[in-house]
N, C-alpha and C positions, 0 to 999 in steps of 0.2 A: 398446673400453673407457674411453680416455679420455674419447670423445663423450659419453657414460652418464654419467661422473662429472663433466662439466664442465655438461651439464642441470640435474644434481642438485643442484649445489652450493647453498651454504648461502643464496648474492645471489638465485637462482634459485627458492628456497623458498619469498620472499614473492610471486612469480605465480604458481607451482604450489597455495600456498595456497586461491587460487581455484576449484581442482576441486572438492574436495568441496561447499563451499561452494555454489557455484555446481548440482552435481547434486542436492545438495538439495534441488529448490523452490526454487534460490538464494536460499538463505535467509530467503524468506519469511516463513515463520513462528516464532514468539517461541521456542519450544523450539530449534530450529534454529539460529538467530541465538545461542541462550545455549550450544548445543554450539560455536557456530565459536570463539564466546571462549575456549573449551577447548585446541582446539587451537591459535588463535594465541596466548594465553598461554605455552602449550610453546615454541614457536615463538619466542619473543621470549629466554623463560629461556634456552636452549641457547645463542640467539648471546651474553647475558651471560655466562654458562659459557665459551666457544667464546674470546671476544675482551678477559676478563676484565674488563668496562669496560660502563658504561652511559650510552647517550649520546639527551640530545634537541635540537631544532634550533628555531631561533628563527625562526619564517617565520610568516607570513598563513596556510596551512592550517593549520599546527599549533596557531594560535593559532583558527582558525576551527572545529577540531574539541573543542578544549579546551571554549569555548564554548558548543557544541552539549550537550556531554557533563557539562557543569554545569548550565546549563539546565534537561537533564532530569530529571538529579538534585532540582533544587530544586524542580520540579514535584510528587514527590512528598509535599512539603508542603501542598500546598494546591487540587492538583487536581481534575476532575472528579469523577475517581475514582481515588482513592491507589490502589488496587491496579493496576488500569491502566499507571498512571503509573509506576509501581514495573517493571512488566514493558517498556514502554517505555524507560528505563535501563537493562537488561536487555538489551534488543535492540539500541541504540546503544553496548554495550560494546564487541561485534567491531570496530565501525569505529575508535575509540577505540584497542583495543589492535594492529590493524593500523597504526595511521598512528603509534605507537610503534616496533612492529616495521621500518615504513619509515627511520624515523629512525636505524636502528642502523649503516647501510651505502648509503656512494653505488650507486646504482642506472647499470647499462646500460644506455641508452635504446633498443640494437640486440637484447638481451635479455629487457628487457621488451617489444617487439614482439614480436619469437619466440614466448614463451610465452602471450602472450592471443592471437597471432596460430592456435596449434596448438592452445590450450585451445577458440576459439570453434569451427574446422572440427570438431574431434573431437566437441565438445556438437552442434554441427549433425548430422552425418554420424549418431552415434549416435540421436537422435529421429527423423532419418528413417527408420533403420531399425527400430524401436521402434513409432513411430508405422505402418507395413503390417503388423506383426504383430499379427493377431484379439486376441491375449490382454493384449496394454499399448496399445492403438489410442486409449482412452477416456482413458488416463492423459497422452498428449503431444497430443492433440487437442481443441481447441474450435471445435463446431461448424464442423468440417472446417477449421481454421485450425490449421499447426502450431505448437502451443506452448509444446515441447522441456520440455528440464526443469523449466523457471519455471512452468508450467500455465498461463501466461499470453502470449499469442500480441506482444502490442508491445514488452513488458521482452524479451524472448526475442530479439526481431529487434533491438532497440536491443546488447544485448549480442553478437550477430554482426555490428553492422555493426562496433562496436570491432574486432572480432575484423580486419575485410576492411580497415577503413581502417590497421590497423597493417601489414597485408600489403602496402598501398601505399603506404607513405613509410616502409620501411625503407632503409637509405641504399644498400644494394645490393638492388636488383629482380631474385631469381632466376626463372626458369620456374616454380618449381613456386609460389613466393609467386604469380602471375599465376595460377596456376590454380584454388589456394586460394582467391582473392581470386574468382574465377566460381563457386566452388561457393558460396560465403557467398553471395554473390549470389543464389542460383536459391531457399537455405536460405529469404532474407530474402523474397520472393517468396510463399513457399509461407507465412509466418504470415501475409499476407492486410494487413502495418501500413503503411498507405496512410503514413502521417505517416514512418517511418522510411524508406520508397523515396523520397521525397522529399527530407528531409533527407540517403540515403544518395549520390543523384546531385547534391546541391549539396557535399558534403563533400568527395567522391571529385573532382569538379572541381576545386574549389579544391584539395585536393592535389597534384594531378597538375598543373597549371597553372606550382603555383611552385614545384614540384621541377626540380632539375637533370637534365639525360639528358634530350635528345631524342627518341633513339629507345624506350626507357621509356614516355614518355608515350605514344608512335604505339601500341606494342603494347598497353599497358594500355587507351586510348582507344577502339582497334578494338575490342579485346574485349570493352568493355565497350557501344558502339555496335551491334554484333552480338547481345547481350545483349538488349539492346531492343527493337531492331530485330525479334529473333525474338518477345518478347513481344507485338509491337502485331502482327505477323500473324498470331500464334495467337489472339489477341485474340476475332476471332469464332466462333471452336471452344470458348475456354473461357469466355467468359460467362456459363453460367449452370453453373460448376462450381464448388465454392470448393475455394481460396480466391479463383476469380479474379474469380468473380463481384462480390464483396468491392468488389476494384480499383478494377474500371471500371463502379461506379454511389457516386450520393451523393446524399443527397437530406436536406433541412435536417431535418425530421421523427423522422432517427435520433438515437438518443441516445449519439450522437458528440460529436460540434464545439461542436453549441447546449448539449449535456446538460451539458459539461464547462464554459461558459461560463455556466451557472447553477449548476453547484455551487460555484464563484467568485464568482459574485453575490452568492448565498447566503449567503457564509459570510462577506462584509465585515465587517456588525455582531458578528459574533464576533470575526473579528480586529480591530478596533477596538478592541473591549471590555476584552479578553483581553491586554493589555501583557504580560506576564509569561508568558502562556502556559495553553493549559486541559489540558494532561497528555494524554500519549498515549493515543489513544482517545476524548479528548474529544471530540472534535467529531463523532464518528461518534455518540456517546451523545445530542447537544445540536441537531443536525442536523437533526432531524425537526421540532422544535421551532419553526425558524424559516424554513423550504424554503417555497420558492413553485412548487414545481412536484412531481408525483409520482415519487417517486424513490426509492434506498434505495443507497447508497454508504456505505465504510468509510472510505476518504480519499478527500479533494477535488479527487484528479486536480492536482494542480497542489505538486509536492515543496518547493517554496520558501515557499506561503503555508504547505503543512503543516509546515513546521518552525516558523516563527511561530504557529500554533494552538497546537502541540503544547508549544514550549520558549518560545516568547516573539520580540520582536520581535527582541531583542538580536542572540542567536546566530542571528539568521537574516538580521541585516542583514551580521554580521561573516564568514557562508560564503559568503554571495552574494558579497560584496566579495573573498573570497580564491577563491573560480570565474572571477569577471572577470578577476581580476589574472594568473592561471594563462593563461588564453584570450591575454592580449593584451602576456604578460612575454616582453620580448624576449632574445634571446639561445636560449631555448627551442626546441625540433625543432618545423618546422610542424605536422607530424603528430599531432602531441600536442595541439597548441594544437586544433584541430579537432576531435581526440576528446571533449576536455573542453568547448567550446559542441556538439557535436552534443546532449552527456547534458545537458548545461545546459537549450536548448532544448525536448526531446523530454521532460525533466521538468515542463516548465512547464504543460505538458496530460496528465501522467499520474501515474502513482506511483513510477515506476522505484527510485527511493532506498529504498521501502519491501522491498525486494529487498538483501541484506546483502552478492551479489556484486557487482552494480552499484554499490553505494557504493563499496566496495572496490577495486574497479575505476577510479571515478572520483580515489579519492584516490589510488593508483596513480600515475594521469596529473596531480598537482595538485603534484609538488616538493616533499614531503614531506622529503626529504631534501637539500635545500636550506636556506640560510640561515646564520648563524652556529651551531655547534657546541660546547655545552654537555657534555664530558667526567666521570662520577662513576664514578672508580676507586675510590673508597672506599664510595662507598655502594651500589658497586651489589647487595650483600648485601640492602640495604631495599628497594632497586629490583626483586631479583626475589622478596625475598618478599611484595613490594604485589601483582605479578603475579601470582604464585601463590596472592594471596586471590583475585582476580579471576574465576581462572579456577575454583577451587575452588566459590567462586559459585554460577558459571555453569552448571557442573557440577548441584550441587544444583536448581538451576532446571530447568535442562534437562530433569530428569527428571520432577520435578512440572508443568510445562506438557506436557511431551512425554505425560504418564498421561492431561492432561485430552485433545488432541489426539486418542489413540487409545480412547478413551471410558473409561477406568478414572477415573470422576469422583470417585465418592468417596475412594480412595487419594489423588487430587491433591488434592480438598480440604485430606484431612488435612495434606499436606506444606506447601499455600500457600493459607491461608483466607480469602484477600482477590482471584481470579480471578472478578471478577464473572462473565463470560461460562461458567466451568464453575459456577458457582453456578445458573446460567438453565437449565443442561442437569441438574441437581438436582432444580430445581425442576418441571421437566417432567418429571419420573419419579416422582413424589410422589404417591401414589395416592387421597389423601386429601384432599377440599378444604384440610381444617385443618392437612395437613401443606404443603400449597401455600401458604396464607397464612404461615406463621412463615418459611417460604423466603425469601417473596417481604418480610417485612420487615427479615429479614438483608439483603436486597441494597439493598432502599431507605434502610439505615442509609450504606448505603455509597457509592450511587448513587440520586438524587432521578430520572435520568433513564430508568429502564429503565421502560416502559413496558408487558410484560409483567408485571412484579412488578404496578403500577397494577391491570392488568385480573385476578390473582389474587386479589387483595386485595377489590376490589368485586365478584367471582363469589361469596367468604367471605360478607361481611355479606350479599347479596342472597341467598343459600340461609338464611341465620338471617333472616330477616327485615327487616334492619337498614338501610332505604333510606335513610336519613340519612347513614349512613356507604357505600355505597354509591355517591350520588352524587358525594358527597364524591372517592372515588378512581377516578371516573370523568370528571373534572372537569379532575384530576390526568392523567387516559391523556389524552384531549382535548387540555392543554396541552401535553402532551411530545408529540404525534403530533396537530397540527390538521387533517390532510389523509387520516388514514387511515377510510377507510372500513367497516372492520371491525368498528373502535372503535363510531361512532357504530351500527350496525346493529345490535349488542348491546346495547346501553343503550337503544334503542328496544323491543328488546326484553323487557327487564325492565322497562320503565316502562309497558308496554302490557301486562303479567299485573300487575303490582304496579297498576293503580288499582281493578281491579274487588274486589278484596281489598280494599283501604282503603274502599271505596263498600259494602262487605258487612260489614265491622265499623263501620263508620257512623264511621269519621274521616274526614270531607271535606278536613278541611284538608289533610293527608298526601296527602290524592288531587290536589286541587289542583294541591300542588307537582307531583305526579308529571307531571299535562296540563301546567302548565306548562314543563317540564323538558321531555318530550315533543317536546311544540308546536316548541323553541325547538332543541332538535335537530336535526327534522325540517327545521323553515328553512335550518338551517345546511349539514345537507348538499345540499340542494336549490339552496345558493347558493355549493359549492364551488370552482366554476368563479371566484367572484372573487378569489377568496384567489389567483391566479395570477398570475404578475410575463408580463411578454411573451414571455420566454424559456422561459416554464413550458406556454404556451400552446404552444407550436412541438412541443415534443418529442412522440413518439407516446403516451406512457402521459399520460392526464387521469385525474380524479378521477370515481368514480364518484357520481350523483346523486339514483338512484332507489331509495330504501327496497324491502323487499318488497313485495310486493302484498297482505300482510294487514297489512301497518304500513300502508302508504299510504293502504289506503282507512279506517282505523280514527282517521286522523290527518285525514282528510277531513272524516269526521262531527264529531270535538271543531270543528275547525274552522267548521262549519256550527252548530253547536250557540253556539260564542261568535259566530259572526258575525262570522269574520274569513277 
C-alpha cells in the first residue's frame, strides 16, 4: 500500500500526467492539447492549495517556454491566419502550464526515470496487443508499422526510446529494467523508424560507456548485442515483411530524408522574410506557393524551424539555447542530457514537438525545477485564479475544436467561427454553388492562401458566365498552388468551353483573352518540371505535364492557327 501511495504521490503526478496525453494521440490534435491544459491546470491549482504557495524558477528553460508562449500569443494579431494562430497559442498552453507545474517542486531523477520508463513500456505493450486485434489494428499501424497511440510511427518510436534510455540510465539498474529496455527495443524495431534506431544505438552506447559499474555494462551491452545479432540473422527472412523491409532498404527517391531537406530548403525564404513568425499553420497554408517539389505537408519536419516560422526568430533562438544548455549542463545526470540531445536531434528532421506528450517529456528533462526560486505566498490566490482561467478557456476550446474533429462542423462554427479548417469542411458540404461562394468569401477574408476557396469562387463566376472574375480567381489559385495540376486542368477546361461561347456571341476580344490564357496555362503545365529544384527532382512525386487529350488537341489546333 505504501508503494502505491508513493507511486501516486504528488511529485510523481507531473510524470504520470503524460499518460492521458500520450494515450490520446500523443496530444497531436488541437482539441486534445486544450483538454491537456485543463488537466494540468487542475494539477497546478491542487499543488498551490496543498503547498499554500506558488513558485516560479529563474532558468533558461523557463525563459524559453515564456518566449514561445508570448510569441504564439503575439502572432494572433498579424498571422497568415489569425484564427489558426489562436489555436496554436492554445496548443502551446499545456506546455506552459506543465512548465509551471514542474517549477512547483524539486524532482527526484530516479522517480522521473522510473515513471517515464514504465509509461513507455506500458504504451508499447498495449500498442502491440491492440495492433494485433482486427478491430483496432488500423488505428495502431501505418503501412504495416507500429504507430502506437500517437498514430505516427516515428514520434512514437522516439517516445519509446526515451523510456529505454531512462531504463539504462537509472542509478541502480535492476533485472526488470534490462527486460523493459529489451522490450522497448523490440517495440522500436516494430515501428520501422530507422532514424530512431540509429539514434538509439548511439545514445545507448554513450549512456552505457560513461556510466559506473562494469558488470551492468556487460549485462546490458550483451543484451543489446544479442538483440542486434538476432535482427541481422533474421534480416534475409524479414526483408519482404513490413516494417522490416523498410529497415533494410533505402532509396534517395523516397520522400523521407530528401523530402525533409526539400521542405526545409523551400521554407528558408519564408523563414527569412518572417522574423516575427507567420502564426500556427501559417507555413502549411503558404508553403504550396513557394514549394519547388510536389508534396503536401502540414509541418516542415524540423521543429526548430517550425517554431521560428510559427512564433518568430527570438522564441526559436531562446528555446534552442535552453535545449543546448540542458545537453551540456555540468552536474546533470548523463542519461537525462542524452535524452534531451536525442529529442533535439530527431526533431531536426521530424515534427515530434507537435505532439504535446513529446514536448512535455522534453520539458521534464530540461531542469525546469532548477535555478533561483521565487515564492509567492500572498499572491498564490491570484496565480491560482490565472491558472483556472487558462483551464476554463482551454476547456471551452477543447469542446469547440473537438466538435469539428468529430464532424459536428455547424456546432463547432457556432462556438468558434475563426477555425479555417472547419470552414473548409462546411464549404464542402454546401449544396449550391452560390452557398459555396458565400462560404469561400468568408474563408478568403480570413486567409487569402486557401486554394480551395479561390477555386470555389472561380467555379461560381464560371457558372455565371463572368469569365473576367473567373480568370481573376484562377490566377489566385495558381499563385497559391503553382504546381497543382488539377488547378490548371480545370482552368483549361473552363477556357476551352468559354472560347466558342464568346465567338458565337460575336465577342472576339473576350475570346482572344481566353485563347491567350489557355495557351499560357498549357505552356505552364508542359513546363512544370522547370519549376522544380534539384531536390524536387529527386523525390518520387513529380508534376503531371500532359493535359487531357481533348484539351491538348484543341491547344495544338490553336497553336497551329496562331503559327506558334
